[in-house]
N, C-alpha and C positions, 0 to 999 in steps of 0.2 A: 917644261920650262922651270927655271930656277926661281927662288923667292926674290932674288935681286932683279931678275927680268920682270917679274910681276910688279915689283915696287916701281920700276922705271915706267912701266905702262900706266900705273896708277897716276903718276905725276903728269904724264901726257894727257890722261883723261881729265885731270883737274884743270889743266891749261885750257882744254877745249870747253869745259864748263864755264870757266871765267870769260872766255871769248863769247860764248853763246849768251851769257847773262848781259853783257854789254849790248849785244845785238838785239836782245829782247827787252831792253830797259823801258821802252814805251809801254809795253804790256804789263811789266812788273812794277813800274813806278820806282825802280832803283837800278843802278848800274853795277852793283857789286853785292855779293852775298856775304854773310857774316863769316869772318875768318875761322871761328871755331867750328862752324859747319863744314867748311872746306877742309879743315884739318882732320875732322872725324872721317870724312869720306876718303881722304888721302891715306888714312891708316887702316880702314876696314878692308880686308882681303875679299874683294867681290868674287874672285875665282873660287872661293869656298862655297858660294851660294848659287852656282850654276851646275847643270849636269856635267859629268866628267868630260864628255866629248867637246863641250863648248868652252872649256877653260881657256884655250888660246884666244877666244873672242871676248873674254869677260870684261875687258877694259875698253871695248868699243863703245862709243856714246850712242847706244841703241838698245831697245828692249830685246830680250832673248827668251825663247821658249823654255819653260821649266817642267813641262808635263801637265797632264790633266787640263789641257786647253788654256793654261795660264802662262803668264810671262813675268819675268823680272823687269822692272821699269827701267826706262832710259836713265842713265846716271844724272843727266841734267835735270830731269823731272824730280828725281829723288832729292837732289840738292835744293831745288827751288821749294819743294814742299816742306823739307826740313827747315829751311830758312824761314818760310812763312809761318811755321808752327812756333817759332821763337822759343826753342827748348831751353830750359834753365836747369842747373844742376840739382835743384830741389824738387823738380817736377815729377809727378806720377802721371804717366802717359798711357792712354789706351790706343792700341793700334788694331784696326779692323782689316784683316787680310794679310796673314803672316807670309803666305807663299813659302819660299824656301828660307826666308829670314833676313834678307839683305837690309831692307829698310829698318827692320827691327834692330839689327846690329848697329846701324848708324845711330839710331835713337839711343841705344844702350850706352854708347860712348858719351852721350850728352846730358843724360837725365839720371835721376835717382833710381827709378824703376819703370820698366815697360811691361804692361799687360797686353798680350797679343792674342787675338782670336782668329782661328782658321777653320773654315767649314769643312775642307777636304782632309780627311784623316791621313791619307798617304802623305800629303804635303806637310801636315803638322808634325808627323813623326820625323820626317827628313829634316825639317827646320830645327827641331829640338837637337838633333845630333850635330848639325852644322853650326848652330849657335854655340854649343858646348865646345866644339873644335876651335871656334874663333875666340874663346875665352870670355863669352858674354855671361856673366854670373848674376846680373840684375834683371833677368827676363823671366816672366811667368807666362806659359802658353796654355791655351785652352782650345778644345775642339767645340765649335758651336756656331750659331747663327749670329753674325756680326751685327745684323739689323737690331738685335735686342741689346747689344752692348754687354756689359759685365756688371749688373746691378750690385752684386755682392761686394765689389771692390770700389764702387762709385762713392763720391764724385771724383773726377779726374781734373788735373790742372790743364791738360791738353789732350785732344783726341785727333788721330790721323786715320783716314780711310784710304785704302790703296786699291779699291775697286769702286765702280761708279753706280750708285743708285740713281733712279730717275728723280727722286725727291729725297731730301735729307731725312733720315730716320728720326722720328720724334724721341725715341729712347736715348739717342746719343746727345741730343740737345738737353734732355732732362738730366743726364749723367755728367754734364760739363759744369765745373765749378763756376760760380760768379767770378768774373775776371779772367775766365779761361778762354781758350781758343780752339776751334775745330777747323781742320783743313781737309778738303776732300774734292774729288771730281764728282760732278753730278749732272744729270740731264739725260735726254734720250741718246742712243748710241751715236747718232750722226750730229749731235749738237752739244757735246759735253763741254763744260767749262770748269776750270779750277776755281774753287770757292773757298773763301776764308770767312768763318763766322766768329764774331767776337761777342761774348756774353758779358755785359756790364755788371758792376757790383749789385745793381738793383734788379738784375735778371733780364733786362731788355737786350735785344739782339741787334747787331749790325752786321750786314753781309756785303762782301765785295766779290765780284766776279772778275777773274783775271784771264789768263790766256786759254785758248781752246786746247783740249787734250783728247786723247783716245785711250780709255782704259777698258778692261773687261768688266762686265756688269757685276754688281754686288749680288751674289746669289742668296737665296733664302732656303733655309732647311725645309725639306718636305714635311708636311704634317704627319703625325703618327696616327 
């Protein structure tokens, strides 16, 4: 497929995201996502972040397998989570679960710098190449256990987790700046919810649970 054909499919994907947002307004407490978020998703070439055989399917509004029993998230969910994070141009963002790098690329277009952690070495190396091909120059990748965060680079303005722990990892709360925001799926596999945690300037936490979701579980590195 040509780049112009991919661009046309991206715009159709955006239209579907907009329609789904209106349909889900009761669960999201809003009927529209931020225009800058939609613009970023409309520019990022999702077909660069899926296996070659799946490129013709890259702009369907559905998750797709990326290997290692992992998936690239449904575009609607990527859009919603990015909007809930409320990324700002000056933000330093921690992402847990790089996968092949699509969500990371979307964040890269919206913030100052993204620090992304992937447990699976094969995916991390592929993500590094794909992000470079997409022109993402403000991303730093690390192979490691996302449950532990990235203490050497903390604190972070925003944190996004793209795999589901049963409980919010305490290290991520600790590494979030006062005034910061954490967006993640959490809960047991059959009862996950999308959660937004806001840390006030005095360090107190407020938590909102939104729509039900289904993510792969957030894995933990095996002990040495």
